[in-house]
C-alpha positions in Angstrom: 3.8 36.9 -30.9 7.5 36.2 -31.3 8.9 33.5 -33.6 10.3 31.3 -30.9 11.2 31.1 -27.2 14.9 31.7 -26.6 17.3 32.1 -23.7 18.7 35.6 -23.3 21.7 37.0 -21.5 20.9 39.4 -18.6 22.8 42.7 -19.1 22.7 43.7 -15.5 23.2 40.6 -13.3 24.3 42.7 -10.4 20.7 44.0 -10.1 19.7 40.4 -9.3 22.7 39.4 -7.2 21.6 42.0 -4.6 18.0 40.8 -4.3 16.3 37.7 -2.9 15.2 34.7 -4.9 11.6 33.7 -5.4 12.6 30.0 -5.5 15.9 28.1 -5.8 17.8 29.8 -8.7 14.7 31.8 -9.7 14.0 35.5 -9.8 11.8 37.8 -11.8 12.6 40.9 -13.9 10.5 43.5 -15.7 11.5 45.1 -19.0 12.1 48.7 -18.1 10.6 49.8 -21.5 7.4 47.9 -21.8 6.9 46.2 -18.4 7.0 42.6 -19.7 7.8 40.0 -17.1 10.8 37.6 -17.4 12.1 34.6 -15.5 15.7 35.3 -14.4 17.8 32.1 -13.8 21.0 32.3 -11.8 21.1 36.1 -12.2 22.4 35.7 -15.8 19.8 34.1 -18.1 16.3 35.3 -18.8 13.3 34.2 -20.8 9.8 35.4 -21.1 7.3 34.7 -18.3 4.3 35.7 -20.4 2.1 32.8 -21.6 1.4 32.1 -25.2 4.2 34.4 -26.4 6.1 32.0 -28.7 5.3 29.5 -31.4 8.4 27.2 -31.2 11.5 26.5 -29.1 14.6 28.4 -30.2 18.1 26.9 -30.8 19.5 28.1 -27.4 17.0 25.7 -25.6 17.0 22.9 -28.2 20.8 22.6 -27.9 21.0 23.3 -24.2 21.8 19.8 -23.0 24.6 19.4 -25.6 26.7 22.2 -24.3 30.3 21.2 -23.4 30.0 22.7 -19.9 27.5 20.0 -18.8 30.2 17.3 -19.3 30.7 15.7 -15.9 34.4 15.0 -16.5 35.4 18.6 -17.2 37.6 20.4 -14.6 35.7 23.2 -12.9 38.0 25.9 -14.4 37.4 24.6 -17.9 33.7 24.2 -17.2 33.5 27.9 -16.1 35.3 29.1 -19.2 33.0 27.0 -21.5 29.9 28.3 -19.7 31.2 31.9 -20.0 31.6 31.5 -23.8 28.1 30.0 -24.1 26.6 32.8 -22.0 28.5 35.6 -24.0 27.0 34.2 -27.3 23.3 34.4 -26.1 21.2 37.3 -27.4 21.0 40.2 -25.0 17.8 40.5 -22.9 16.2 43.9 -22.6 17.3 45.9 -19.6 15.5 44.3 -16.7 14.6 45.7 -13.2 14.3 43.2 -10.3 10.6 42.4 -9.7 9.9 41.2 -6.2 7.6 38.3 -5.5 7.5 37.3 -1.9 8.8 33.8 -1.2 7.0 33.5 2.1 3.5 32.2 2.5 1.1 31.7 5.4 -1.2 28.9 6.7 -4.6 29.4 5.1 -6.9 27.8 2.6 -5.0 27.4 -0.7 -5.2 30.7 -2.6 -7.0 30.9 -5.9 -4.3 33.1 -7.4 -0.5 33.0 -7.0 -0.1 36.4 -5.3 0.6 34.4 -2.1 1.8 30.8 -1.8 0.0 28.4 0.6 2.2 27.2 3.4 5.6 28.2 1.9 8.5 28.7 4.3 6.2 29.3 7.3 8.8 28.2 9.9 11.9 29.9 11.3 14.9 28.3 12.9 18.7 28.7 13.3 21.6 26.6 12.2 23.9 24.6 14.5 27.6 24.2 14.2 27.1 20.9 12.3 24.3 22.0 9.9 24.7 21.2 6.2 22.5 22.2 3.4 22.6 21.8 -0.4 21.6 23.9 -3.3 20.8 22.8 -6.9 21.5 25.2 -9.8 21.3 25.0 -13.6 24.7 26.6 -14.2 28.2 25.7 -13.1 29.0 29.2 -11.9 26.9 30.5 -9.0 26.2 34.2 -8.3 24.5 33.5 -5.0 27.7 32.1 -3.4 30.8 34.2 -3.1 33.7 31.8 -2.5 36.9 32.9 -0.6 40.0 31.1 0.7 38.6 31.0 4.3 34.9 30.5 3.7 32.1 31.9 1.6 29.2 34.4 1.7 25.7 33.3 0.9 23.6 36.1 -0.6 20.4 37.2 1.2 17.3 35.4 0.1 19.1 32.3 -1.2 17.3 28.9 -1.2 18.6 25.4 -0.5 17.5 22.1 1.0 18.5 19.8 3.9 20.6 16.6 3.4 17.4 14.5 3.3 16.8 16.0 -0.2 20.0 14.7 -1.7 18.6 11.1 -2.3 15.4 12.6 -3.8 17.3 14.7 -6.3 19.9 12.5 -8.0 19.4 14.3 -11.3 19.0 17.9 -12.5 15.4 17.3 -13.7 14.4 15.7 -10.4 15.3 19.0 -8.7 13.2 21.0 -11.1 10.1 18.9 -10.3 10.7 18.5 -6.6 11.4 22.2 -5.9 8.5 23.3 -8.3 10.6 25.5 -10.5 9.2 27.1 -13.7 12.6 27.1 -15.4 12.8 23.7 -17.0 16.6 23.7 -17.4 18.0 20.8 -15.3 19.4 22.0 -12.0 22.4 19.7 -12.4 25.0 21.5 -10.2 24.8 20.7 -6.5 26.6 23.0 -4.0 27.2 22.1 -0.3 26.6 24.9 2.2 27.7 24.8 5.9 26.4 28.1 7.4 27.9 29.4 10.7 26.0 28.4 13.8 23.2 30.7 14.6 22.3 31.6 11.0 18.6 32.4 10.7 16.8 30.0 8.3 13.2 29.9 7.0 12.0 26.4 6.1 9.0 24.5 4.9 7.7 22.2 2.1 7.9 23.0 -1.6 4.2 23.2 -2.7 3.0 22.5 -6.3 3.6 25.5 -8.6 4.2 26.2 -12.2 2.7 22.8 -13.2 5.5 21.0 -11.1 4.8 18.5 -8.4 6.8 20.1 -5.5 7.2 18.0 -2.4 10.7 18.9 -1.5 11.8 20.3 1.8 13.2 23.8 1.3 15.2 26.3 3.3 16.0 30.0 2.7 18.6 32.2 4.2 16.9 35.6 4.6 20.1 37.5 5.5 23.6 37.7 4.3 25.1 34.5 5.7 28.6 33.2 6.1 29.9 29.6 5.5 32.1 28.2 8.3 34.6 26.7 5.8 35.5 27.1 2.1 32.8 25.8 -0.4 33.9 23.0 -2.7 33.2 22.9 -6.4 29.7 21.7 -7.2 28.9 18.1 -7.7 27.8 17.6 -11.4 24.7 15.5 -11.6 23.2 13.8 -14.7 20.4 15.6 -16.3 17.9 12.7 -16.4 
């Protein structure tokens, strides 16, 4: 039993950059020393995924919403610098190996255990030359999107949602509930993605998980994908 639950800085984010997400902004890592499971958020922040392992919330979570980089009026460059300083001051996580949990489910009776997820991303389609998708993240700097002057690359296994989800997710905490994320930090940074025509997309409904309601429409890009134009700075949403 540890004294409190705290956010930790991932020491090897490249390990997670190269691997698919389990849900939007979410991956899992295993402590290479003792095998403990951790949630990994945005490739850079980890916290324990084991139940009943803490007695109280640590200061990194209590003070999370007060961090300067959440300020909606900050320029993106300043926001990124502020976030970088906050991240650098987090305690280090143990060395984590990527732990794969398949994001795809099948049509069947709802499972009694979470080894498979009922009806998650059962369909496959391709994008058109006018397709637009959105992605909600908890941090102002994304490691799933590599921006360039001419376009952007979208990492394999990256989640998003269609334009219909924008009105349902006006705040960061709305996105947490609607996309059934276990990480409770508000997903308050919304990116717009315009993949090239013919990009393969998995899609389906977000089902209840981790005590969250779900109900959102989700997409996932299974392969390395390319944006047809540069990606703008994220829209900063209110938390509540």
